[in-house]
N, C-alpha and C positions, 0 to 999 in steps of 0.2 A: 534348736531349729524353730523358726517362726513360720506358721502357715499363713497363706493368703485366704481371704474371704471374698466370695463373689456370688452374684445372683444371676440366674438364667431362666428365661421363660421356656418351659418344656410342656408340650401339649396344652398350651394356653394358661399354664399356672406357673408362678414364680417359685423356683427352688433355690434354697441356699446351699452352697457348697464350700467346704473347707478343703484347701489343696496344699499338699506338702511335697517337697522335693523338687528336682529339676524338671522343667517342662520337656526336656529332651530324653528323659528316661522312659523305660517301659512302664506301663500303667498298672496299678492295682486299684480297683474300686473297693472301698471298705464301707459297707452299708450296715447301719445300726438296727436295733430291734424295736418292737412295738412299744409305743409310749416313751421312747428314748430320743436322743439326738445324735447327730454325727460326731459330736464332741466326745462321745464314749470311746471313739477310736483314737483319741489323741496319743496315747502311749504307744500303741503298736504302729500307728502312722508315723510318728516321729522316728521310730526304729527303722521301719521299712524304707523311709525316705532317704536313708543313706545310699540306697541302691535303686529305688523305684520312685516314680511319680505317683502319689497316693491321693485319690479323690474320695472325699468323705461327704456325701450328700445328707441333708436333712430330708427325710421322706415327706411328701405332701402331708400337711396337717401336723407336722412335728417341728420343734425347734423354731428356726427363723424362716422356714418355708411357709408359703401361703396356705391358708386353710381352704379346703374345697367348698364352693357354694353348692355343690351337688354331691354330698357325701355318699349316697347310695350308688351313684354312678361311677365314682372315682376312687373311693377308698377300697381298692382291691388289687390283687397281684397283677392282673392283666394291665391295668392302667399304670401301676407303678413301673412295670417292665417297659411299657411304651415310653414313659418319661425317661427311663434309663437310656433307651436308644437315642432319644432326642438329645439328652444331655451329652452322651459320648460324641454324637455327630457335631454338636455345636463346639465342643472342646477339641475337635479334630483328632479324636482317638479312634484308631481302627480296631486293634486287638488289645485285650487286657486280661488280667487275672481278676478274680472276684473273691472277696472275703466278706461273708455275711453272718451276722449274729441274729439268730431267731428270725424275725420277720425279714431281715436283710438277706438271710440265707434262702428263705423261701422265694423271695423276689429273684435272687440269683439263679436258683434252679429253674424257675419259670422262664427267665430271660435266656439263659444259656441253652435251653432246649428249644427255644422258640425264636423270639424277636432278635436275640443276639447270638443265635446259633452260628458257629464258625468264627465269632469274634471273642467270646469268652474262652480262654485257652485252658485255664485251671480254676477249680472252684473249691473254696473252703467253706463248709457249712458248720457254724458254731452253735451246737446244741439245737439243731433243727433237722427234721427229716421229712419225708413225703407222707408221713402219718403222725398225727399228734395225739397225745393222751387227752381224753375228754375232760377229765377233772382239771388238768392244767389249763386247757383252753377256757374253761369256765372261769377260772381264776384270772387269767389274763384279760378276758372280756370285762370282768368286773373292775379290775384295776384301771384299765384304759378308759372305760366308759363312765366311771364315777370317781374321778380323782378328788382327793380331799384338799382342803385349803387350810392354811396356817397363818397365824399372825406374824410369825418371825421366821427368818432364815434358819435359825437354830432348830426350830421345831420341824421345818421341812427337811432339814438334813437328817434329823433323827428318824423321820419317816422313811427316808431313802435307806438309811442304815438298816432299818428293820426289814423292809421288803426286798432289798437287794443283798442281804447277807449271804445268800447262796452263791453270789458271784465269785467268792473266794477271797484271796488276800487283797485287802484294801487298806491303805494307810489313812491317817487323818487327812493328809493333803489330798488323797484321792477322793475321799468323801466330800471334802469342802468343794473341790472343783466340780464333782458330779452335781452337787446341790446348786452351785452358782450357774452352771451351764444348763440346768434343767428346770429353771424357775421362771414363772411369769406372774405378774400382779393382776389380780382381778379388779374390777371397778371399785370395790370396797376396800382395796389396799392389801388384802390378804394375798399370800403366795400359794401357787398351785403348780403342779407339774406342767411343763411347757409343751403341751400337745392339745389338739382338738379332741374333746371327749367323743365326738362323732366318729372317730376312727374305729371305734368298737362296732359301728354299724356293719363293718365288713363281715362279722360273724352272723349277722341277721340277713343281710341282703345277698351275701355270697357264702352260704353255709358250707359248701363243698370246696371252697377256695384252697384249703390246705391239704386236700386229698390228692396227692400228686404222684402216686405210684406209676401210673401210665407214663407220665412225663419223666420220672426217674428212670424207668426201664429203657427209654429212648435216648437218654443222655449219652453223648459220645466222647466225653472228655474225662481226664483224671479228676477225682474228687477226694478231698480229705475231710473227714467228719470228726469234729471235736465234740465229745460228750462229757458233760459234767457227771462225775461218778454218782451223784445223788439227784440227778435231774428228774423232775416229775413230768417233763414235756416230751423229751426224747427217751423212750423206754428202751431197756436193753434188747428186747426182742426185735424192735424196729431197727436199732443200730446194727444188729447182727444181720438182718435181712438186707440192709444197705451194703453190707460187706460181700454178700453172696449173689446179688442180682443187679441188673442194670450195669452201671459203670464199675461195680465192685469196688466200692470206696475203701480207702485206708481209714480205719476207725481207731481213734486214740481216746482213751478215757482219761480225763483230767481229775486227779484226786483233790479232795477238799473243796469241791465245787458242786453246786446244783445247776439250776438254770439262771444265767448262762455264764460260763467262764468270762472273766473281765478282759482277757487278752492284755494283761498288764505285767506279766512276769517274764524274765529272760527265757525260762523253759518254754512258755507259750510262744514268745517271739520266734524262738528257734524252730519250733514245729512248723509254723507258717512259712518262715523264710526258706527252710530247706525244701518244703513242698513246692513253693513257687519257683525256686531255683532249679527244680527238676532233678 
């Protein structure tokens, strides 16, 4: 199945969106993680598109979406959620399910309890919760804010293979696609990850952005939490608390993964598909 690519201006900034499936089908929004792109969702989007219309945005400052000229004001969950509302409105989407990896799950939580309350029907949070481990946050801030540069695509791919090894089972074809859809050239010709390093300003300008227990406790919809067995971001105690408070999520541990499961195996497809099917 071949997706379509489109660009929409949301809250005054252009977002790139990859869209899969029939426009007449019920919608799944699949939102990627920090310093990544919507193309990370290709595998699960292609699978879900047999039944759903799947919308995969590039977050502001990531992939082919515009970089913010006001990073301290716009690189945060509230602005991303406002853009999500604008995006769904322009696409004529009333209700949807939401699948979010890491940052995408945090945006989904914020939107489902706030700006999209009543419109997001079911939420899948892939290795993210309302409280994040401090050491992992420090790592993510460093990775996003100081991306390395490489002379060749091969070297960039090796970098991705190293830092994203915790994502689980990845074939050579997966790694090559990840590298090619995650690369941009600098003025000197070197290759670097395809995001604005200023997205890391979120951790400075909005230091409490990911502290979302109050929002979690007010969430009125079914939630599935996928946790990498070796995740350093979503700790076991937090996942257990998500099971027992607020919407009382279904929590599934994904073996052989850390942060975050790549959503690229039949077993992971089935977990998400069954949950969205109710």
